[in-house]
C-alpha positions in Angstrom: 0.0 -0.1 0.0 2.7 2.5 0.7 4.6 1.8 -2.2 1.6 2.8 -4.4 1.5 6.4 -2.6 5.3 6.8 -3.1 4.7 5.7 -7.0 1.9 8.4 -7.1 4.4 10.9 -5.6 7.3 10.1 -7.6 5.0 10.6 -10.9 3.6 13.8 -9.4 7.1 14.9 -9.0 8.3 14.1 -12.3 5.2 15.6 -13.8 5.4 18.9 -12.0 9.0 18.9 -13.1 7.7 18.5 -16.6 5.1 21.0 -16.3 7.9 23.3 -15.1 9.9 22.9 -18.5 7.1 24.7 -20.2 8.2 27.8 -18.2 11.6 27.4 -19.4 11.2 26.0 -22.7 12.9 27.2 -25.7 9.2 27.1 -27.3 7.5 29.4 -24.6 6.7 32.0 -26.9 4.3 29.6 -28.5 2.4 29.6 -25.3 -0.1 32.4 -25.8 -1.6 31.6 -29.1 -0.4 28.0 -30.1 -0.5 26.0 -26.5 -1.2 22.8 -28.5 1.7 23.1 -30.6 3.7 24.1 -27.5 2.7 21.0 -25.8 4.0 18.8 -28.7 7.1 20.7 -29.0 7.7 20.3 -25.2 7.7 16.8 -25.4 10.2 16.5 -28.1 12.3 19.3 -26.2 11.7 17.1 -22.8 12.9 13.8 -24.5 15.7 15.3 -26.9 18.6 14.1 -24.3 16.9 10.9 -22.7 14.8 9.4 -25.8 15.9 10.4 -29.3 13.2 8.3 -31.3 10.6 10.1 -29.3 12.1 13.5 -29.4 12.2 13.1 -33.1 8.8 11.7 -33.5 7.2 14.7 -31.3 9.4 17.2 -33.7 7.6 15.7 -36.8 4.2 15.5 -35.1 4.4 19.4 -33.9 5.6 20.3 -37.3 2.4 18.8 -38.5 0.5 21.0 -36.5 2.1 24.0 -37.1 1.9 23.5 -40.8 -1.6 22.6 -40.5 -2.6 25.6 -38.7 -0.6 27.8 -41.3 -2.8 26.2 -44.0 -5.8 26.6 -42.1 -5.5 30.4 -41.2 -3.4 31.5 -44.2 -5.6 32.1 -47.3 -2.5 32.5 -49.4 -1.5 29.0 -48.9 -2.8 26.2 -51.5 -3.9 22.9 -50.4 -1.7 20.1 -52.3 -3.0 17.2 -54.0 -2.6 15.0 -50.7 -2.8 16.3 -47.0 0.5 14.4 -45.7 3.0 16.6 -44.0 5.5 16.0 -47.1 3.0 17.3 -49.9 2.4 20.2 -47.6 5.9 21.6 -47.3 6.6 20.9 -50.8 3.3 23.0 -51.9 5.0 25.8 -53.9 2.8 28.7 -51.8 4.3 27.1 -48.6 7.6 27.1 -49.9 7.3 30.7 -51.2 6.0 32.2 -47.8 8.2 30.0 -45.9 11.2 30.5 -47.3 13.9 28.0 -48.4 15.5 28.2 -44.6 12.3 27.3 -43.4 11.4 24.7 -46.0 15.0 22.8 -45.8 14.4 22.6 -41.9 10.9 21.1 -42.3 12.2 18.5 -44.7 15.0 17.5 -42.2 12.4 17.1 -39.2 10.3 14.9 -41.6 13.0 12.9 -42.5 14.3 12.4 -38.9 10.7 11.8 -37.7 9.8 9.3 -40.2 13.1 7.6 -39.4 12.2 7.1 -35.9 9.1 5.9 -36.5 9.9 3.5 -39.4 13.5 2.4 -38.9 14.5 -0.1 -36.5 18.0 0.9 -35.9 19.1 3.2 -32.7 18.3 7.0 -33.4 21.6 8.9 -32.4 21.2 11.6 -29.8 22.2 14.2 -32.4 19.4 13.6 -34.6 17.6 14.3 -31.7 19.1 17.5 -31.0 19.0 18.5 -34.8 15.1 17.8 -34.9 14.2 19.9 -31.9 16.9 22.7 -32.9 15.3 22.8 -36.5 11.7 22.7 -34.7 12.7 25.5 -33.1 13.6 27.7 -36.2 10.1 26.6 -37.6 8.1 27.3 -34.5 9.9 30.5 -34.4 9.0 31.3 -38.3 5.4 30.5 -37.5 4.9 33.1 -34.3 7.0 35.5 -36.2 5.2 35.2 -39.1 1.3 34.6 -37.5 1.3 36.0 -34.0 -1.5 38.4 -33.2 0.0 39.2 -29.7 3.5 39.5 -28.9 5.7 38.3 -31.5 9.0 36.7 -30.5 12.2 38.8 -29.9 14.0 38.8 -33.2 17.3 37.9 -31.6 15.6 34.8 -30.2 18.1 31.8 -30.2 17.7 28.3 -29.6 19.6 27.2 -26.3 20.4 23.6 -25.9 21.6 24.1 -22.5 17.9 24.4 -21.5 17.2 20.7 -22.6 16.2 18.6 -19.6 18.4 15.9 -19.0 15.6 13.8 -17.3 12.0 13.1 -18.4 8.9 12.0 -16.6 7.7 10.7 -20.2 9.0 6.7 -20.2 11.1 5.7 -23.1 8.9 4.7 -26.0 9.9 1.7 -28.4 9.5 2.1 -32.1 6.4 -0.1 -31.8 4.9 2.0 -29.1 5.7 5.4 -31.5 4.0 3.6 -34.6 1.0 2.8 -32.4 0.6 6.6 -31.3 1.5 7.7 -34.5 -1.8 5.6 -35.8 -3.8 6.6 -32.8 -3.0 10.5 -33.7 -3.5 10.1 -37.4 -7.2 8.4 -36.4 -7.7 11.2 -33.9 -6.8 14.1 -36.2 -9.0 15.1 -38.3 -8.5 14.9 -42.2 -6.5 18.0 -43.0 -9.1 18.4 -46.2 -12.0 18.2 -43.5 -10.1 20.9 -41.2 -9.4 23.3 -44.1 -12.9 22.8 -45.6 -13.9 26.2 -44.1 -10.9 27.9 -45.2 
């Protein structure tokens, strides 16, 4: 009986530690207008040092959320022939609005995220750091371009020293991430439905 309480306390302590990382996050500039994107980015950030596969998965997931948001609310973006992330970032209007730098960063995140979900080989920690750093730049572009309130400071840079060295999120296996990917895909509305009122 005492073990259950101590487990609950330990879980609560780790959860509060994770929650506090949202305040110190590289992505905190998303909090006011994009809390769901911040939540996903924080999962990538919080696992970058401890679980590279999960970090790459969440970096790609966050990219999907950010790019989908842009397609929904920017009337200058045209929907591509398919509603997957690769088709979205390769759509010429996205490339034009985002620019080559953001487009190339998005491609890196997609590649690393795909590798995390579909490749059985271990994911190097450096891949996670690259994915999270590139995600920071994409999210900075999103906030700088579309924020209605405070835009992030122009000199804001990614600070790898803010990455937590421990996380309350358990390490994920390839199979767990594949299941999570399927669940998220099923739960999310199809982009074409989401954007139907665009």
